[in-house]
N, CA, C and O of each residue as an XYZ file, in Angstrom:
672
protein
N      37.545     90.888     55.751
C      37.717     91.732     54.328
C      38.762     92.243     53.571
O      39.209     93.150     54.272
N      39.561     92.177     52.312
C      40.619     92.470     52.314
C      41.110     93.607     51.867
O      40.073     93.984     51.320
N      41.784     94.371     51.681
C      42.032     95.549     50.959
C      41.628     95.960     49.764
O      41.155     97.046     49.427
N      41.918     94.735     48.981
C      41.426     95.601     48.328
C      39.994     95.726     47.836
O      39.593     96.495     46.962
N      39.197     94.735     48.627
C      37.808     94.908     48.328
C      36.991     95.731     49.371
O      35.768     95.670     49.502
N      38.016     96.665     50.237
C      37.365     98.123     50.651
C      37.664     98.740     49.651
O      36.659     99.423     49.453
N      38.728     99.080     48.485
C      38.669     99.908     48.061
C      37.629     99.642     46.981
O      36.819    100.440     46.511
N      37.790     98.545     46.725
C      36.335     98.651     45.650
C      35.045     98.625     46.485
O      34.148     98.814     45.664
N      34.545     98.497     47.608
C      33.071     99.185     48.043
C      33.408    100.795     48.045
O      32.595    101.647     47.686
N      34.880    101.099     48.557
C      34.771    102.683     49.007
C      34.311    102.845     47.393
O      33.189    103.287     47.146
N      35.339    102.421     46.184
C      34.762    103.131     45.496
C      33.261    103.148     44.665
O      33.069    104.049     43.849
N      32.267    102.170     44.897
C      31.056    101.955     44.490
C      30.634    102.947     45.396
O      30.115    103.859     44.752
N      30.626    103.193     46.727
C      29.781    104.066     47.549
C      30.082    105.899     46.857
O      29.210    106.743     46.647
N      31.313    106.012     46.685
C      31.320    107.071     46.009
C      30.479    107.194     44.714
O      29.660    108.112     44.686
N      30.576    106.449     43.731
C      30.067    106.397     43.141
C      28.367    106.700     43.205
O      27.576    107.538     42.773
N      28.354    105.880     43.751
C      26.321    106.391     44.760
C      26.168    107.412     44.843
O      25.352    108.075     44.203
N      27.207    107.930     45.965
C      26.802    109.385     46.061
C      27.108    110.645     45.147
O      26.770    111.815     45.330
N      28.017    109.952     43.866
C      27.865    111.270     43.264
C      26.421    110.998     42.013
O      25.825    111.976     41.561
N      26.212    110.202     41.787
C      25.013    109.988     40.959
C      23.704    110.160     41.861
O      22.768    110.761     41.333
N      23.577    109.794     42.885
C      22.718    109.985     43.542
C      22.210    111.376     44.787
O      21.390    111.471     45.701
N      23.178    112.212     44.190
C      23.444    113.177     45.655
C      22.402    114.102     45.723
O      22.374    114.720     46.787
N      21.443    114.416     44.823
C      19.948    115.388     44.974
C      19.658    114.441     45.987
O      19.914    114.817     47.132
N      19.304    113.589     45.882
C      18.678    112.667     46.881
C      19.411    112.512     47.760
O      18.733    112.478     48.787
N      20.630    112.370     48.021
C      21.398    112.541     49.089
C      20.915    113.562     50.009
O      20.518    113.299     51.145
N      20.955    114.809     49.470
C      20.247    115.553     50.323
C      19.262    115.418     50.656
O      19.056    115.367     51.868
N      18.311    115.313     49.830
C      16.845    115.439     50.690
C      16.519    114.844     51.015
O      15.291    114.753     51.013
N      17.476    113.696     51.711
C      17.016    112.202     52.550
C      17.765    113.017     53.926
O      17.147    112.918     54.987
N      18.809    113.651     53.930
C      19.334    114.292     55.195
C      18.623    115.468     55.891
O      18.382    115.696     57.077
N      18.310    116.296     54.478
C      17.859    117.650     54.716
C      16.129    117.680     54.154
O      15.816    117.838     52.973
N      15.169    117.496     55.266
C      13.913    117.503     54.927
C      13.942    118.701     53.928
O      13.613    118.607     52.746
N      14.393    119.881     54.566
C      14.070    121.682     53.801
C      15.074    121.269     52.434
O      15.165    122.338     51.831
N      15.859    120.238     51.674
C      17.008    120.444     50.730
C      16.337    121.462     49.534
O      16.893    122.350     48.887
N      14.916    120.982     49.496
C      14.608    121.674     48.204
C      14.163    123.568     48.427
O      13.775    124.439     47.649
N      14.441    123.531     49.715
C      14.176    125.192     50.103
C      15.493    126.068     50.376
O      15.635    127.288     50.285
N      16.568    124.904     50.800
C      17.886    125.793     50.834
C      18.867    125.355     50.026
O      19.838    126.103     49.913
N      18.870    124.224     49.367
C      20.242    124.138     48.257
C      19.134    124.722     46.682
O      17.911    124.744     46.547
N      20.007    125.030     45.945
C      20.046    125.562     44.757
C      20.340    124.125     43.519
O      21.278    124.073     42.724
N      19.469    123.304     43.653
C      19.577    121.895     42.933
C      19.411    121.884     41.710
O      19.465    120.820     41.093
N      19.149    123.180     41.035
C      19.392    123.489     39.596
C      20.485    123.239     38.924
O      20.537    122.759     37.791
N      21.700    123.672     39.849
C      22.959    124.137     39.461
C      23.615    122.672     39.995
O      23.098    121.914     40.815
N      25.080    122.471     39.197
C      25.694    121.708     38.910
C      26.309    121.626     40.571
O      26.465    122.563     41.353
N      26.633    119.903     40.816
C      27.608    120.176     42.193
C      28.913    119.764     41.615
O      29.211    119.188     40.569
N      29.699    120.298     42.752
C      30.862    120.464     42.463
C      31.970    119.515     43.420
O      32.433    119.952     44.474
N      32.270    118.313     42.936
C      33.039    117.275     43.488
C      34.423    117.306     43.859
O      35.127    116.772     43.001
N      35.261    117.900     45.175
C      36.293    118.365     45.251
C      37.313    117.332     46.228
O      37.944    117.450     47.279
N      37.049    116.211     45.158
C      38.186    115.308     45.458
C      39.384    115.789     45.353
O      40.038    115.666     46.388
N      39.968    116.343     44.400
C      41.374    116.531     44.233
C      41.660    117.912     45.499
O      42.825    118.012     45.884
N      40.833    118.708     45.974
C      41.421    119.719     46.662
C      41.258    119.123     47.816
O      42.126    119.409     48.640
N      40.147    118.125     48.288
C      40.253    117.283     49.546
C      41.080    116.469     49.684
O      41.125    115.985     50.815
N      42.183    115.895     48.563
C      42.792    115.257     48.674
C      44.341    115.639     49.227
O      45.161    114.965     49.851
N      44.380    117.355     48.596
C      45.423    117.931     48.992
C      45.492    118.403     50.464
O      46.540    118.726     51.022
N      44.463    118.407     50.945
C      44.319    118.764     52.081
C      44.806    117.693     53.475
O      45.349    118.058     54.517
N      44.415    116.335     53.085
C      44.560    115.295     53.811
C      45.462    114.621     52.778
O      44.773    114.288     51.814
N      46.576    114.339     52.643
C      47.374    113.297     51.563
C      47.169    112.198     52.498
O      46.581    112.192     53.580
N      47.763    111.282     51.875
C      47.716    109.819     52.608
C      49.039    110.026     53.282
O      49.774    111.009     53.187
N      49.229    108.848     54.034
C      50.140    108.841     55.251
C      51.448    108.326     54.102
O      51.106    107.729     53.081
N      52.549    108.538     54.300
C      53.904    107.880     53.625
C      53.718    106.018     53.786
O      53.768    105.328     52.767
N      53.538    105.469     54.982
C      53.386    104.119     54.621
C      52.043    103.423     54.359
O      51.738    102.279     54.696
N      51.038    104.629     53.470
C      49.980    103.596     52.635
C      48.525    104.091     53.669
O      47.351    104.149     53.304
N      49.071    104.384     54.960
C      47.910    104.175     56.086
C      47.175    105.414     55.510
O      47.587    105.915     54.464
N      45.912    106.012     56.273
C      44.957    106.695     56.279
C      44.914    107.380     54.650
O      44.828    108.589     54.436
N      45.013    106.084     53.351
C      43.687    106.504     52.384
C      42.661    106.311     52.687
O      42.142    105.414     53.352
N      42.025    107.799     51.844
C      40.447    108.001     51.649
C      39.825    107.937     50.690
O      39.749    108.909     49.938
N      39.246    106.863     50.455
C      38.760    106.656     49.168
C      37.318    107.091     49.030
O      36.960    107.549     47.945
N      36.348    106.978     50.158
C      35.115    107.576     49.985
C      34.772    108.932     50.305
O      33.898    109.586     49.737
N      35.586    109.362     51.350
C      35.597    110.916     52.142
C      35.163    111.907     50.731
O      36.021    111.855     49.850
N      34.082    112.695     50.448
C      33.551    112.937     49.620
C      33.734    114.765     50.235
O      33.504    115.073     51.404
N      34.174    115.754     49.179
C      34.055    117.410     49.673
C      33.333    117.703     48.492
O      33.728    117.390     47.369
N      32.030    118.442     48.793
C      31.013    118.397     47.601
C      30.690    120.155     47.649
O      30.866    120.791     48.688
N      30.323    120.641     46.684
C      30.281    122.168     47.080
C      28.992    122.293     46.648
O      28.743    121.744     45.574
N      28.267    122.766     47.102
C      26.567    122.559     46.831
C      26.271    124.105     46.973
O      26.788    124.581     47.984
N      25.443    125.146     46.072
C      25.019    126.224     46.333
C      23.787    126.334     47.083
O      23.167    125.292     47.291
N      23.411    127.240     47.447
C      22.589    127.629     48.375
C      21.433    128.558     47.267
O      21.748    129.182     46.254
N      20.139    128.398     47.825
C      19.222    129.095     47.065
C      18.749    130.003     47.443
O      17.581    130.244     47.137
N      19.461    130.834     48.239
C      18.957    132.011     48.967
C      19.364    133.036     47.590
O      19.083    134.232     47.677
N      19.716    132.757     46.926
C      20.454    133.975     45.597
C      21.766    134.472     46.075
O      22.257    135.245     45.252
N      22.646    134.253     47.339
C      23.891    134.524     47.243
C      24.718    133.868     46.807
O      24.511    132.667     46.974
N      25.698    134.143     46.246
C      27.308    133.138     45.863
C      27.861    132.464     47.060
O      29.046    132.202     46.857
N      27.509    132.128     48.090
C      27.747    131.776     49.191
C      27.676    129.866     48.726
O      26.955    129.369     47.862
N      28.344    129.380     49.335
C      27.770    127.895     49.121
C      28.552    127.301     50.463
O      29.289    127.806     51.310
N      27.920    125.723     50.182
C      28.291    124.980     51.606
C      29.229    123.933     50.967
O      29.378    123.816     49.750
N      29.923    123.092     52.016
C      30.643    122.324     51.471
C      30.339    121.162     52.842
O      30.335    121.218     54.072
N      30.094    120.097     51.746
C      29.270    118.939     52.867
C      30.636    117.845     52.629
O      31.253    117.617     51.589
N      30.827    117.304     53.957
C      31.723    116.448     53.828
C      31.266    115.175     54.468
O      30.825    115.348     55.605
N      31.254    113.679     53.943
C      30.470    112.689     53.784
C      31.524    112.242     53.874
O      32.577    112.584     53.336
N      31.172    111.009     54.945
C      32.460    109.462     55.318
C      31.344    108.447     55.351
O      30.205    108.495     55.816
N      31.967    107.590     54.763
C      31.185    106.289     55.239
C      31.905    105.206     56.098
O      32.865    104.655     55.560
N      31.612    104.878     57.199
C      32.676    103.807     57.793
C      31.887    102.282     58.014
O      30.680    102.293     58.254
N      32.411    101.362     57.948
C      31.840     99.931     58.279
C      31.958     99.416     59.586
O      31.309     98.675     60.323
N      33.101    100.119     59.626
C      33.720     99.597     61.365
C      34.199    100.409     62.113
O      34.640    101.443     61.612
N      34.271    100.213     63.552
C      34.733    101.397     64.475
C      36.014    101.973     64.509
O      36.307    102.898     65.266
N      36.800    101.439     63.693
C      38.138    101.664     63.410
C      38.754    102.315     64.911
O      38.278    101.651     65.832
N      39.586    103.313     65.375
C      40.707    103.514     66.169
C      39.205    104.381     67.405
O      39.372    104.777     68.558
N      38.356    104.401     66.872
C      37.253    105.100     67.291
C      37.562    106.593     67.532
O      37.065    107.194     68.484
N      38.592    107.312     66.437
C      38.822    108.669     66.382
C      37.835    109.725     65.779
O      37.951    110.945     65.900
N      36.486    108.817     64.866
C      35.985    109.602     64.468
C      35.198    111.025     64.365
O      34.778    111.617     63.371
N      35.151    111.341     65.662
C      34.792    112.478     65.980
C      35.950    113.173     65.729
O      35.905    113.789     64.664
N      36.676    113.251     66.170
C      38.544    113.640     66.046
C      38.864    113.881     64.694
O      39.503    114.927     64.583
N      38.714    113.465     63.924
C      38.743    113.327     62.359
C      37.816    114.276     61.910
O      38.152    115.215     61.188
N      36.445    114.048     62.369
C      35.773    114.705     61.297
C      35.866    116.321     61.691
O      35.595    117.308     61.007
N      36.314    116.218     62.949
C      36.608    118.233     63.626
C      37.822    118.254     62.605
O      37.533    118.849     61.567
N      39.047    117.772     62.649
C      40.336    118.103     61.706
C      39.679    118.498     60.384
O      39.853    119.602     59.867
N      38.838    117.438     59.816
C      38.384    117.543     58.485
C      37.351    119.063     58.351
O      37.500    119.769     57.354
N      36.609    119.348     59.141
C      35.623    120.533     59.375
C      36.886    121.658     59.713
O      36.762    122.717     59.098
N      37.655    121.591     60.294
C      38.912    123.008     60.550
C      39.736    123.529     59.669
O      39.985    124.723     59.503
N      40.179    122.567     59.073
C      41.193    122.377     57.566
C      40.042    122.787     56.569
O      40.366    123.877     56.097
N      38.988    122.426     56.115
C      38.120    122.114     55.241
C      37.529    124.074     55.514
O      37.364    124.731     54.486
N      37.305    124.703     56.763
C      36.796    125.957     56.813
C      37.888    126.970     56.547
O      37.684    127.991     55.889
N      39.616    126.498     57.342
C      40.451    127.534     56.561
C      40.879    127.360     55.534
O      41.885    128.045     55.345
N      40.629    126.808     54.804
C      41.131    127.329     53.258
C      39.805    127.571     52.581
O      39.852    128.358     51.636
N      38.648    127.057     52.875
C      37.668    127.843     51.947
C      36.703    129.323     52.708
O      36.221    130.263     52.075
N      36.662    129.128     54.029
C      36.504    130.174     54.823
C      34.629    129.960     54.608
O      34.234    131.094     54.879
N      33.470    129.183     54.302
C      32.415    128.876     53.827
C      31.905    127.901     54.808
O      32.587    127.012     55.318
N      30.241    128.205     55.116
C      29.930    127.335     55.787
C      29.470    126.106     55.741
O      28.501    125.893     55.012
N      30.070    124.996     56.522
C      30.192    123.341     56.283
C      29.103    122.341     56.902
O      28.456    122.500     57.937
N      29.078    121.607     56.284
C      27.514    120.459     57.352
C      28.862    119.215     57.185
O      29.668    119.218     56.255
N      28.844    118.366     58.146
C      29.778    117.383     58.151
C      28.587    116.179     58.298
O      27.706    116.147     59.157
N      28.855    115.035     57.026
C      27.884    114.034     57.515
C      28.837    112.510     57.612
O      29.604    112.155     56.717
N      28.659    111.950     58.535
C      29.124    110.174     58.600
C      28.324    109.553     58.518
O      27.350    109.520     59.270
N      28.554    108.812     57.456
C      27.664    107.513     57.385
C      28.496    106.128     57.634
O      29.329    105.514     56.967
N      27.836    105.911     58.995
C      28.137    104.596     59.771
C      27.446    103.000     58.898
O      26.385    103.166     58.297
N      28.052    101.615     58.875
C      28.009    100.616     58.526
C      28.286     99.734     59.234
O      28.290     98.548     58.903
N      28.649    100.321     60.675
C      29.360     99.053     61.440
C      28.275     98.478     62.057
O      27.383     99.320     61.954
N      27.738     97.270     62.790
C      26.858     96.434     63.334
C      26.937     97.226     65.247
O      26.217     96.698     66.094
N      27.710     98.253     65.594
C      27.593     98.479     66.673
C      26.655     99.628     67.186
O      26.786    100.804     66.845
N      25.677     99.149     68.058
C      24.424    100.249     67.826
C      24.853    101.328     68.906
O      24.012    102.211     69.079
N      26.052    101.418     69.691
C      26.625    102.217     70.910
C      27.321    103.476     70.447
O      27.485    104.500     71.110
N      27.816    103.170     68.841
C      28.991    103.725     68.370
C      28.721    104.598     67.588
O      28.775    104.368     66.379
N      28.192    106.395     68.301
C      27.999    107.624     67.166
C      28.688    108.359     67.575
O      28.186    109.254     68.256
N      29.669    108.354     67.437
C      30.823    109.662     67.654
C      30.211    110.924     67.007
O      30.589    111.208     65.871
N      29.269    111.737     67.646
C      28.852    113.164     66.808
C      29.580    114.153     67.153
O      29.913    115.047     66.375
N      29.893    114.092     68.335
C      30.502    115.573     69.046
C      32.013    115.652     69.669
O      32.386    114.926     70.591
N      32.633    116.402     69.185
C      33.607    116.372     69.758
C      33.921    117.994     70.270
O      33.734    119.080     69.721
N      34.522    117.575     71.664
C      35.312    118.673     72.589
C      36.402    118.807     72.916
O      36.922    117.917     73.589
N      37.252    120.156     72.497
C      38.617    120.225     73.274
C      38.588    121.388     74.139
O      37.976    122.443     73.973
N      39.257    121.071     74.977
C      38.803    122.250     76.116
C      40.194    122.379     76.820
O      40.906    121.439     76.466
N      40.830    123.223     77.700
C      41.739    123.557     78.158
C      41.773    124.978     78.872
O      41.868    126.029     78.238
N      41.671    124.890     80.481
C      41.856    126.071     81.340
C      40.601    127.071     80.501
O      41.021    128.136     80.048
N      39.341    126.803     80.324
C      38.018    127.753     80.216
C      37.795    128.004     78.540
O      36.868    128.575     77.967
N      38.686    127.526     78.136
C      38.481    127.720     76.677
C      38.030    126.072     76.148
O      38.502    125.032     76.608
N      36.874    126.204     74.936
C      36.245    125.207     74.672
C      36.134    125.060     72.880
O      36.052    126.112     72.247
N      36.135    124.103     72.336
C      36.096    124.274     70.913
C      35.043    123.169     70.756
O      34.936    122.454     71.752
N      34.456    122.953     69.996
C      33.474    121.726     70.092
C      32.967    121.436     68.517
O      33.284    122.306     67.706
N      32.518    120.756     68.224
C      31.864    120.318     66.810
C      30.872    119.258     66.922
O      31.045    118.165     67.460
N      29.752    119.716     66.328
C      28.642    118.383     66.336
C      28.380    118.272     64.636
O      28.153    119.144     63.796
N      28.533    116.646     64.530
C      28.130    116.301     63.618
C      27.101    115.827     63.014
O      26.080    116.266     63.542
N      26.855    115.023     62.013
C      25.553    114.249     61.618
C      25.989    112.639     61.364
O      26.386    112.062     60.351
N      25.815    112.317     62.315
C      26.188    110.812     62.459
C      24.811    109.642     62.210
O      23.984    109.236     63.027
N      24.959    109.363     60.920
C      23.734    108.341     60.960
C      24.148    106.735     60.717
O      25.036    106.438     59.918
N      23.546    105.909     61.351
C      24.168    104.256     61.003
C      23.220    104.000     59.765
O      22.082    104.449     59.635
N      23.774    103.348     59.052
C      23.025    103.176     57.677
C      22.139    102.053     57.626
O      21.119    102.117     56.939
N      22.492    100.806     58.430
C      21.202    100.043     58.801
C      20.156    100.640     59.279
O      19.037    100.439     58.807
N      20.355    101.355     60.159
C      18.805    101.666     60.785
C      18.369    102.857     60.057
O      17.184    102.615     59.832
N      18.688    104.222     59.463
C      18.430    105.000     58.548
C      17.561    103.820     56.884
O      16.724    104.284     56.111
N      18.068    102.517     56.820
C      17.615    101.758     55.833
C      16.545    100.767     56.464
O      16.133    100.036     55.564
N      16.020    100.512     57.524
C      15.338    100.171     58.644
C      13.610     99.956     57.882
O      13.056    101.046     57.743
N      12.945     99.004     57.509
C      11.734     99.198     56.954
C      10.786    100.320     58.107
O      10.013    101.202     57.735
N      11.070    100.024     59.320
C      10.494    100.614     60.554
C      10.709    101.992     60.615
O       9.904    102.653     61.271
N      11.731    102.609     60.003
C      12.163    103.894     60.301
C      11.652    104.813     59.032
O      11.673    105.998     59.365
N      11.325    104.677     58.053
C      11.116    105.319     57.084
C      10.716    104.754     55.929
O      11.362    103.810     55.475
N       9.415    105.318     55.172
C       8.869    104.631     53.924
C      10.394    104.968     52.861
O      11.329    105.666     53.253
N      10.336    104.330     51.574
C      11.237    104.510     50.847
C      10.260    105.675     50.067
O       9.124    105.382     49.693
N      10.846    107.033     49.869
C      10.775    107.961     49.383
C      11.515    108.032     47.633
O      11.054    108.234     46.509
N      13.137    107.685     48.321
C      13.958    108.639     47.532
C      14.813    107.349     46.591
O      14.195    106.285     46.636
N      16.099    107.300     45.777
C      16.456    106.099     45.412
C      17.657    106.127     46.529
O      17.990    105.007     46.917
N      18.296    107.143     47.054
C      19.275    106.730     48.190
C      18.645    105.895     49.274
O      19.448    105.480     50.109
N      17.398    105.562     49.442
C      17.045    104.825     50.904
C      17.396    103.152     50.008
O      17.877    102.217     50.649
N      17.158    103.056     48.922
C      17.232    101.926     48.421
C      18.692    100.952     49.218
O      18.937     99.801     48.857
């Protein structure tokens, strides 16, 4: 696959996520209607995300699909949750769990809000599900756990009946 076709696919995923984000939340969170104030508009923080994670000078590390979305909670408070979404179609360097951790702590450092991190993987490696990252040294530990799902497993007819457009 060429670099151009990868970017085109990434732009399509980004558009799909933005146009179906309510369904996306309902797909991943059974109680989304109780948790999120879905009557309020979503705020897509693409520019803010890019400022936290600028591309490397050599052009590597360009992230097109990574989405940072502000969603409001339904409990009446002014708090909000930032959802990081990453779509990855191949294993890459195998550093996804560490990158998800880096995204998490930089986003938290800047916004000081609760974050949920979701990675959608479309690779065909059944054993690659890097949802856990642990950093430890001499009795100190820091760990993160992300929601990691395989696109082809979630979309399998045997997995779930289609209830939302996001599943199509």
